[in-house]
PADOSE-717794 format. One line per 3 residues: number of its first residue (from 1); their letters; for each residue x, y, z of N, C-alpha, C. Coordinates in nm, 4 decimals, always signed. Atoms other than C-alpha are relative to their C-alpha. Last residue first. Example, Ala and Ser with C-alpha at 12.3 -4.5 7.8 and 13.67 -1.06 7.14 Angstrom:
2
2> sa> -0.0820,-0.1190,-0.0060,+1.3670,-0.1060,+0.7140,-0.0770,+0.1090,+0.0730; +0.0890,-0.1190,+0.0000,+1.2300,-0.4500,+0.7800,+0.0900,+0.1200,+0.0000
This chain:
98
98> ati> -0.1067,-0.0900,-0.0450,+2.7950,+1.5309,-0.0276,-0.0540,+0.0957,+0.1037; +0.0570,-0.0952,-0.0942,+2.5922,+1.2241,-0.1145,+0.1126,+0.0851,+0.0558; -0.0977,-0.0463,-0.0970,+2.7170,+1.0468,-0.4268,-0.0689,+0.1027,+0.0883
95> vqt> +0.0417,-0.1199,-0.0729,+2.4679,+0.8442,-0.6298,+0.1054,+0.0311,+0.1047; -0.0705,-0.0117,-0.1282,+2.5930,+0.5993,-0.8941,-0.0440,+0.1311,+0.0649; +0.0146,-0.1227,-0.0784,+2.3752,+0.4931,-1.1862,+0.0770,-0.0121,+0.1298
92> tgg> -0.0428,+0.0261,-0.1369,+2.4572,+0.2383,-1.4564,-0.0010,+0.1313,+0.0771; +0.1051,+0.0685,-0.0720,+2.2541,+0.2799,-1.7765,+0.0367,-0.0385,+0.1423; +0.0382,+0.1247,+0.0651,+2.5553,+0.3622,-1.9915,-0.1047,-0.0806,+0.0743
89> vni> -0.0820,+0.0285,+0.1175,+2.6875,+0.6223,-1.7515,-0.0426,-0.1353,-0.0543; +0.0520,+0.1110,+0.0777,+2.4558,+0.7783,-1.4954,+0.0846,-0.0143,-0.1249; -0.0771,+0.0195,+0.1224,+2.5999,+0.9982,-1.2204,-0.0564,-0.1228,-0.0704
86> tlt> +0.0336,+0.1278,+0.0626,+2.3769,+1.1325,-0.9444,+0.0709,-0.0079,-0.1339; -0.0433,-0.0061,+0.1386,+2.5229,+1.4043,-0.7206,-0.0287,-0.1379,-0.0575; -0.0458,+0.1203,+0.0682,+2.3469,+1.4420,-0.3895,+0.0389,+0.0320,-0.1435
83> gsg> +0.0926,+0.0521,+0.0990,+2.3018,+1.7260,-0.1452,+0.0538,-0.1262,-0.0614; -0.0089,+0.1450,+0.0147,+2.4841,+1.9439,+0.1028,-0.1016,-0.0441,-0.1038; +0.1246,+0.0749,+0.0046,+2.5568,+2.3117,+0.1556,+0.0229,-0.1497,-0.0052
80> str> +0.0973,-0.0364,-0.1039,+2.8861,+2.4763,+0.0716,-0.1223,-0.0875,-0.0147; -0.0500,-0.1193,-0.0693,+3.2052,+2.4336,-0.1351,-0.0955,+0.0494,+0.1069; +0.1130,-0.0636,-0.0684,+3.1496,+2.0781,-0.2549,+0.0550,+0.1162,+0.0794
77> vfd> -0.0372,-0.0668,-0.1246,+3.4236,+1.9874,-0.5042,-0.1241,+0.0655,+0.0583; +0.1142,-0.0595,-0.0693,+3.3656,+1.7341,-0.7821,+0.0478,+0.0589,+0.1319; -0.0637,-0.0802,-0.1041,+3.6223,+1.6265,-1.0412,-0.1102,+0.0814,+0.0658
74> iiv> +0.0819,-0.1127,-0.0441,+3.4620,+1.3507,-1.2435,+0.0723,+0.0681,+0.1139; -0.0638,-0.0797,-0.1034,+3.6691,+1.1044,-1.4459,-0.0902,+0.1186,+0.0317; +0.0734,-0.1250,-0.0215,+3.5017,+0.8273,-1.6435,+0.0658,+0.0718,+0.1173
71> vyp> -0.0376,-0.0565,-0.1286,+3.7230,+0.5495,-1.7831,-0.0716,+0.1334,+0.0109; -0.0326,-0.1416,-0.0076,+3.5663,+0.3516,-2.0627,+0.0485,+0.0338,+0.1410; -0.0353,-0.0540,-0.1325,+3.5333,-0.0147,-2.1605,+0.0409,+0.1471,-0.0090
68> vqr> -0.1311,-0.0646,+0.0104,+3.3477,-0.0903,-2.4862,+0.0343,+0.0567,+0.1378; -0.1066,+0.0990,-0.0062,+3.0614,-0.3444,-2.4754,+0.1396,+0.0586,-0.0200; +0.0161,+0.1209,-0.0808,+2.8026,-0.0870,-2.5780,+0.1228,-0.0890,-0.0118
65> kit> +0.0479,+0.1180,+0.0714,+2.9207,+0.2421,-2.7263,-0.0092,-0.1177,+0.0957; -0.0796,+0.1213,-0.0173,+2.9564,+0.5811,-2.5578,-0.0664,-0.1173,-0.0702; -0.1424,-0.0323,-0.0002,+2.8345,+0.9247,-2.6611,+0.0854,-0.1242,+0.0087
62> nsq> -0.0633,+0.0721,+0.1107,+2.4760,+0.8451,-2.7591,+0.1481,+0.0322,-0.0135; +0.0512,+0.1320,+0.0364,+2.3325,+1.1048,-2.5231,+0.0784,-0.0561,-0.1169; -0.0212,+0.0243,+0.1418,+2.4957,+1.3977,-2.3459,-0.0479,-0.1412,-0.0279
59> kis> -0.0197,+0.1317,+0.0599,+2.3808,+1.5230,-2.0097,+0.0342,+0.0080,-0.1476; -0.0852,-0.0280,+0.1152,+2.3698,+1.8041,-1.7566,+0.0246,-0.1352,-0.0648; -0.0755,+0.1077,+0.0640,+2.0983,+1.7886,-1.4954,+0.0745,+0.0525,-0.1215
56> asn> -0.0574,-0.0443,+0.1273,+1.9450,+2.0216,-1.2386,+0.0751,-0.1175,-0.0605; -0.1138,+0.0783,+0.0463,+1.7197,+1.9568,-0.9409,+0.0490,+0.0588,-0.1317; -0.0213,+0.0123,+0.1441,+1.4997,+2.2081,-0.7639,+0.1211,-0.0871,-0.0306
53> tas> +0.1201,+0.0343,+0.0756,+1.3440,+2.1999,-0.4156,+0.0232,-0.0242,-0.1485; +0.0775,+0.1049,-0.0671,+1.6183,+2.2053,-0.1526,-0.1154,-0.0487,-0.0867; +0.1434,-0.0286,-0.0040,+1.8577,+2.3967,-0.3773,-0.0712,-0.1164,+0.0663
50> vai> +0.0784,+0.0887,-0.0856,+2.2385,+2.4215,-0.3712,-0.1463,+0.0440,-0.0025; +0.0481,-0.0590,-0.1248,+2.3925,+2.6090,-0.6645,-0.0858,-0.1004,+0.0759; +0.1377,+0.0432,-0.0240,+2.5795,+2.4054,-0.9261,-0.0418,+0.0529,+0.1361
47> dvr> +0.0374,-0.0211,-0.1389,+2.8961,+2.5623,-1.0676,-0.1473,-0.0360,+0.0138; +0.1416,-0.0285,-0.0176,+3.0190,+2.4146,-1.3944,-0.0227,+0.0173,+0.1488; +0.0723,+0.0577,-0.1116,+3.3894,+2.4265,-1.4751,-0.1469,+0.0397,-0.0049
44> gst> +0.0684,+0.1242,+0.0294,+3.6253,+2.4784,-1.7625,-0.0691,-0.0634,+0.1179; -0.0904,+0.1161,-0.0010,+3.8729,+2.7392,-1.6375,-0.0742,-0.1322,-0.0130; -0.1208,-0.0099,+0.0802,+3.6073,+3.0016,-1.5627,+0.0782,-0.1300,+0.0100
41> gws> -0.1128,-0.0732,-0.0558,+3.2632,+2.9288,-1.4331,+0.1163,+0.0068,-0.0964; -0.1229,+0.0457,+0.0646,+2.9481,+2.8264,-1.6169,+0.1148,+0.0875,+0.0471; -0.0711,-0.1140,+0.0577,+2.6385,+2.8560,-1.4019,+0.1347,-0.0499,-0.0481
38> lrs> -0.1271,+0.0183,+0.0701,+2.3795,+2.5938,-1.3176,+0.0577,+0.1325,-0.0458; -0.1075,+0.0384,-0.0913,+2.1113,+2.6323,-1.0491,+0.1371,-0.0054,-0.0665; -0.1168,-0.0841,+0.0332,+1.8552,+2.8232,-1.2569,+0.1172,-0.0262,+0.0946
35> gad> -0.0297,-0.0880,-0.1121,+1.5680,+2.6418,-1.0797,+0.1188,+0.0917,-0.0221; +0.1150,-0.0871,-0.0265,+1.4230,+2.4863,-1.3958,+0.0273,+0.1000,+0.1110; -0.0365,-0.0886,-0.1105,+1.7649,+2.3499,-1.4957,-0.1118,+0.0996,+0.0297
32> tlt> +0.1293,-0.0101,-0.0651,+1.7547,+2.0616,-1.7407,+0.0254,+0.0780,+0.1278; +0.0171,-0.0472,-0.1363,+2.0517,+2.0998,-1.9733,-0.1456,-0.0088,+0.0431; +0.1427,-0.0218,-0.0181,+2.1518,+1.9060,-2.2832,-0.0216,+0.0322,+0.1471
29> wgt> +0.0666,+0.0632,-0.1132,+2.5259,+1.9495,-2.3431,-0.1498,+0.0300,-0.0029; -0.0073,+0.1444,+0.0125,+2.7163,+2.0195,-2.6662,-0.0717,-0.0765,+0.1102; +0.0013,+0.0492,+0.1375,+2.7847,+2.3857,-2.5835,+0.0157,-0.1520,-0.0019
26> sgs> +0.0950,+0.1112,+0.0113,+2.7107,+2.4478,-2.2123,-0.0078,-0.0581,-0.1412; +0.1254,-0.0124,-0.0731,+3.0201,+2.6613,-2.1517,-0.0875,-0.1222,-0.0176; +0.0935,-0.0754,+0.0844,+3.2833,+2.6298,-2.4249,-0.1367,+0.0109,+0.0667
23> dfs> -0.0663,-0.1246,+0.0409,+3.5629,+2.5302,-2.1835,-0.0903,+0.0868,-0.0874; +0.0886,-0.1144,-0.0209,+3.3213,+2.2763,-2.0297,+0.0665,+0.1334,-0.0367; -0.0719,-0.0878,-0.0927,+3.6077,+2.0195,-2.0262,-0.0829,+0.1224,+0.0384
20> gnd> -0.0082,+0.0628,-0.1310,+3.3849,+1.7534,-2.1787,+0.0727,+0.0835,+0.1034; -0.0189,-0.1062,-0.0991,+3.3078,+1.9843,-2.4723,+0.0011,-0.0552,+0.1429; -0.0066,-0.1320,+0.0612,+3.1767,+1.6922,-2.6832,+0.0073,+0.1052,+0.1104
17> vve> +0.1119,-0.0868,-0.0341,+3.2534,+1.3731,-2.4902,+0.0213,+0.1352,-0.0673; +0.1100,+0.0314,+0.0904,+3.4892,+1.1246,-2.6606,-0.1254,+0.0812,+0.0307; +0.1286,-0.0377,-0.0575,+3.8156,+1.2515,-2.5119,-0.1109,-0.0264,-0.1008
14> vgg> +0.0618,-0.1116,+0.0708,+4.1077,+1.0585,-2.6575,-0.1355,+0.0292,+0.0631; +0.0274,-0.1108,-0.0907,+4.2912,+0.8405,-2.4061,-0.0561,+0.1232,-0.0685; -0.1206,-0.0545,-0.0616,+4.4605,+0.6028,-2.6500,-0.0258,+0.1208,+0.0885
11> knr> -0.0480,-0.1085,+0.0854,+4.1579,+0.5426,-2.8716,+0.1202,+0.0689,+0.0640; -0.0377,+0.0552,+0.1298,+4.0826,+0.2010,-2.7206,+0.0507,+0.1066,-0.0968; -0.1322,+0.0616,-0.0145,+4.0880,+0.3542,-2.3697,+0.0490,-0.0550,-0.1339
8> dwv> +0.0069,+0.1307,+0.0639,+3.7949,+0.5752,-2.4693,+0.1402,-0.0587,+0.0014; -0.1137,+0.0355,+0.0850,+3.7990,+0.8620,-2.2218,-0.0205,-0.1394,-0.0561; +0.0028,+0.1438,+0.0228,+3.4893,+1.0233,-2.0722,+0.1106,-0.0312,-0.0998
5> mns> -0.0577,+0.0463,+0.1244,+3.5370,+1.3692,-1.9234,-0.0158,-0.1506,-0.0084; +0.0380,+0.1343,+0.0392,+3.3454,+1.5635,-1.6604,+0.0625,-0.0358,-0.1339; -0.0678,+0.0144,+0.1280,+3.4398,+1.8683,-1.4584,-0.0150,-0.1446,-0.0414
2> lm> +0.0110,+0.1316,+0.0593,+3.2120,+1.9736,-1.1775,+0.0711,+0.0018,-0.1333; -0.0691,+0.0056,+0.1259,+3.2601,+2.2639,-0.9393,-0.0088,-0.1425,-0.0514
């Protein structure tokens, strides 16, 4: 399960990502999913199936501005298998191995 929101502290905690709660499925997101790993669950979540050979990505471009501080919250729960989650925000990449 993955839930992703970016908050602009200068706007008092207003969500700046289009459909950051995933309540409207993939609306507003650019998907790369050749292995059909992504599915849209209930209660605003994305399920990502484990695959040894296929990667999947969910992204939005031009959402944040340079030189503006943001808080990024990602709720990630691994329910089976293992792999990596790569997060890229503003050109900074963080890899989480689960």
